[in-house]
Residue, then its C-alpha position, 0 to 999 in steps of 0.5 A: m639646223p641641228s637642235f641641241v641640248k638647252a644649256g641652264k644653270t647648275p642645278a642647286n643640289v648637283a653643285d652642292l654635291a660636286t664640293h662634297s668628297q665621297s659624293l660619287d661612287l668612286k669604283g664604279l662608272t659616274l655619268l658626269g653629263v651629256f651635251g652636243p646636238t640632241a640627235t648625236l649626243s655624247a656623255l662624259v663619263r668618270l671611270p673607276g680610276g679616276r679618268t674622264k672620258t667623252v663617249s657616243a653610242g656605238d663606242k666601247l665603255g669598259s667591259g660594255t658598249v654604250v647603246g644610247i644617249d639621251v637628256d636623261g643619261l646613257m644606256l650600256s650593254q654589257f654581259g647580255q644586259t642593258q643598264r642606264l646610267a642616269l645623272p645625279s638627280 
């Protein structure tokens, strides 16, 4: 039986940010959430133009590739470097 990331109540700071304009970097990639079975997590990402995209490990995202997703965020390999997109704190 797969293990799932436990959903819970939205933290107050996240709920507060969700209702403010200019709380997201509109010109960059923003990680909105992670979901699914722990072994095969997916992520919801806001693209610079405002669209959203669901990605999994191995998917292309802009000029990079998603190399991993965990409960804290996703790892993106781009131009020979790997960076973490973290969930808002």
